[in-house]
N, C-alpha and C positions, 0 to 999 in steps of 0.2 A: 582720457576718455578712450575706451577701446571700441573700434567700429564692430556693429552687430554683423552677424551672418546674414546674408540677403536672400537665401534659399534660391540662389540661380542654378545650383546643381541639378535641381529637379526633385519631383517626388521620390520618396523612398530612401533619399540620402541623409545620414545623420553624422554630425560633427564628431570626429574621433580625436581631433587634435587641432591647436590653434596657436599660433606664435604672433606675438607683437613685433612690429617693425618700427621701433623707436617710437616717436610720436605721431608718424604719418599714416599708419595703418595696421591691419591685421591679416595674416595668411591663414585661410581654413582648409583643413583637409578633412573630407566627409567620405563615408562609406556606404555601399548599398549592397545589402547581403543577397539581394535578389539578382542582380546583374553581375556581382562579383568584381564590381570596379569601384576604384577610388575617384574622387573628384577634388579638384583645388580651386580656389579662388582667392585673390587678393582685392581686399576691400579698403578704400581710403577712409580715413577718420571723418575728414570733412570734403565732401565733393566740391569741385571747383573748376578752374581752368584746367584743360587738358595737359597732363603731364605724363613722363614715360613711366610705364609700370610693366611689370612681368609677374607670371606666376608659371610653375613647372612642376611636373611629376616625373620621377624616374625610377628604375629597378636598380637598386644599389646591390649589383652582383659582382662588382669587381671585373667586369669584362667589357665596360662601356657600352652596355647594350642602350640603344636610343630610347630616349623618352619622349615627353610631349611638352611643348611650351606654347604659351601666347604672351606676347608683348606688344607694346604700342603706346600711344598717346591716349591716355583714357581720363575721363572726367569723374568716374565713380569707382570702376573696379576692372580688373584683368581676369580673364578667365571667362568661363570655367574650362579646364582641361580635364581629360578622363584617362585612366590607365587601369587596365586588369591586372592588379598585383596587390593582395590584401596586406601581406606583411611586410614586403620589399619596396613598397612605394614610399617616396619620401618627398617633401616640399621643400622649395626654396625660392628665393626672389631677388630684387626689386628695387625699389623705387626712390625717387625724387629726382630732380631736374639734373643733377650731376652726381648723384651717388648710386652705387650698386652694391648690395650685399648679398654674398652668395658663398657656395662650397666648391672648390676647385674640382673635386672628385664627381661631383653631380652636375655641375654646369658643363663640364668637359664632355660628358656622355651625350650631350645634346648637339655638339657640334664638331664631331671627330677630334676632341681634345682641345679645340682653341677656346681661349678664354678672352682674348682680347686682340683687335686688328682691324683692317680695313673692311674685311667681310662682315662685320657686324653692321646692324641697320644705324644710319647716321643719327638717329634719335636716341640709340642705346649710349650710355656713359663709356661703354666698352669699346667703341668704336675709335679706331686710331689709325692713321696712315704714317705716323711715325715708328710704332713698334708693334710687334705681335707676340703674345705669349700663349704657350701650349703646355697643358698638364697631359702628359702621354702614359696611358696606362697599357702595357704591353706584356701580352702572355708569352710563355717561353717558346722561342723560335720565331716569333713576330720579325719581319725584316722589311727593310726597304729595298726591293729587289732592282728597281730602276734607279739608278744613280741621279742625283741632282747635278746637272751641268749647266754651265754658264751662270753660276750663282752670283746675284747682284746685290746680296744682303751680307751683313756680319752676324754671326749666330753665337749664342752661348748655351750650353746644354749642360745641365746639372743634374746629377744622378741623386734622387731621393731615395729608392731604395731598389735592391736587386743587383744584377750584373748586366752591363749594357756595352756593346762594342760598337765604336764609330769608325767606319772605314774611310780613310783620307787617301789622297795621291801619295804613294810611296810609304805609307805607315798605317798601322792600325792601332787605335787607342782603346784601352780596356778601362771602363769605369765600374769599380767594384766595391768601393767604399762611400758610404753616405757622405755627400758633399763633393765627391770627386767631380770635376767639371773640365770642358774643352771649350775653346774659342776658335773659331775659323773666320777669316775675313772674306771679302769679296773675290769671285774668280776661283774658290777652292771646291772642286767637286766633293760629294760625299755620298754615303750610304751608312746604314747601321743594322743591327740585329740585336735583339733581346736574348741573352744566353740564360737568363733566368726570367721569372716574372718580375717586371721591373716598372717602376714609376720615374718618369724622367720629365724636368721643367726645362723647356725650350724658350728663349726670348730671342727674338730676331728683329733687325732693324735695317732699313725701313719696312714697312708692311706693304708689300706690293703684290699684284695678282701674277698669275702664270706658273706658279708652281704645284698646283693641285694635280696629283696624279690620278689616272682612270679609277672609276669605281671598282673594277675588279680587284683593286689593292685598296679598298676603301679603308680609311683609317690612317694609312701609311702617308704621312705628308710631312714629317719633319724634315 
């Protein structure tokens, strides 16, 4: 059974896309020509006890432009969320008590690249104090100007695409082939620069607070 669209986006919004989420629900994307906005909502097939759900819209422009998201424990649906972007808007999701299905590129745009870690809501299946994972999309010249000092975590950084340099005490490591990676342990200071447009997967453990740098360098937290 497919959950029906519940019209919560409001008057003038017409369904332009829908995707079933296994047997648990459906995410609907709607469009309003008058307002120039998309709206998305995730609807459960069978309303019941509150369970974790999410719905989001983002601009898939490759630059990590922030999108909009609604998540929490809901009995019927998550959303609606709105975004002014006709062709570039996309939806992703969602739900079940211990399952989240999403897209790394789209999810990352909503949280400075981070997909999993202590900073996610405790009700979110992606909440973890053991490990944190980042899908970093970096334009050419993007760099972490402020070195990480007093590192208390172990880190693995894998190059997905591009050309990416990691600066470590006494050495400089260039990642230039897909799959190149570097690992450093606790106590190793570091910084980095994207020599070309790059996508980098970062895994760090444990997941602890205290490493986010000021918003003037927003997005630079690897």
